[in-house]
C-alpha positions in Angstrom: 0.0 0.0 0.0 2.8 2.4 0.9 4.5 1.7 -2.5 1.3 2.5 -4.3 1.0 5.8 -2.5 4.6 6.6 -3.3 4.1 5.8 -7.0 1.1 8.0 -7.2 3.0 10.9 -5.5 5.9 10.4 -7.9 3.6 10.6 -10.9 1.9 13.7 -9.6 5.3 15.4 -9.0 6.4 14.4 -12.5 3.3 16.2 -13.9 3.9 19.3 -11.8 7.6 19.4 -12.8 6.7 19.1 -16.5 4.3 22.0 -16.1 7.2 24.1 -14.9 9.3 23.0 -18.0 11.4 20.2 -16.4 12.2 17.2 -18.6 11.5 14.1 -16.5 13.1 10.7 -17.1 12.8 7.5 -15.1 16.5 7.4 -14.4 17.1 7.6 -10.6 20.8 8.8 -10.9 20.2 12.1 -12.6 19.3 14.0 -9.4 21.1 17.3 -9.2 22.7 17.2 -12.6 21.1 20.4 -13.7 20.3 19.2 -17.2 17.3 20.8 -18.8 16.2 21.1 -22.4 16.3 24.4 -24.1 12.6 24.2 -25.1 10.6 22.8 -22.2 7.4 20.8 -22.8 4.6 22.4 -20.9 0.9 22.1 -20.8 0.3 25.5 -22.3 2.4 27.1 -25.2 3.8 30.6 -25.1 1.1 33.2 -25.9 3.5 35.0 -28.2 2.9 32.2 -30.7 -0.6 33.2 -31.2 -0.2 37.0 -31.7 -0.6 36.7 -35.4 -4.0 35.0 -35.2 -7.3 36.7 -35.8 -9.7 37.3 -32.9 -11.9 34.4 -34.0 -8.9 32.0 -34.2 -7.6 33.2 -30.8 -11.0 32.5 -29.3 -11.1 29.0 -30.8 -7.5 28.3 -29.5 -8.5 29.6 -26.0 -11.4 27.1 -26.0 -9.1 24.2 -27.0 -6.5 25.1 -24.3 -9.3 25.5 -21.6 -10.6 22.0 -22.5 -7.1 20.7 -22.2 -6.7 22.4 -18.8 -10.0 21.0 -17.5 -9.2 17.5 -18.7 -5.8 17.7 -16.9 -7.2 18.8 -13.6 -10.1 16.4 -13.7 -7.5 13.6 -14.1 -5.5 15.0 -11.2 -8.6 15.1 -9.0 -9.3 11.5 -9.6 -5.7 10.5 -8.6 -5.8 12.4 -5.3 -9.3 11.1 -4.3 
């Protein structure tokens, strides 16, 4: 039971770290190496990428990203229950 809780916490921490731009691997010996990719993979892209879009396209993209956000946090809520 303890190991299951630890695995769930580890998965949650990996998700949180990836939201902050950290690249997570399953290697246990890379702690403290300070390696990080130049382009982090995050849940939401940089808003500057969408400055060239029209208002209608921006609204559509906002709806897509909000759906992604809601799906992510609904999954997170199920893990912590």
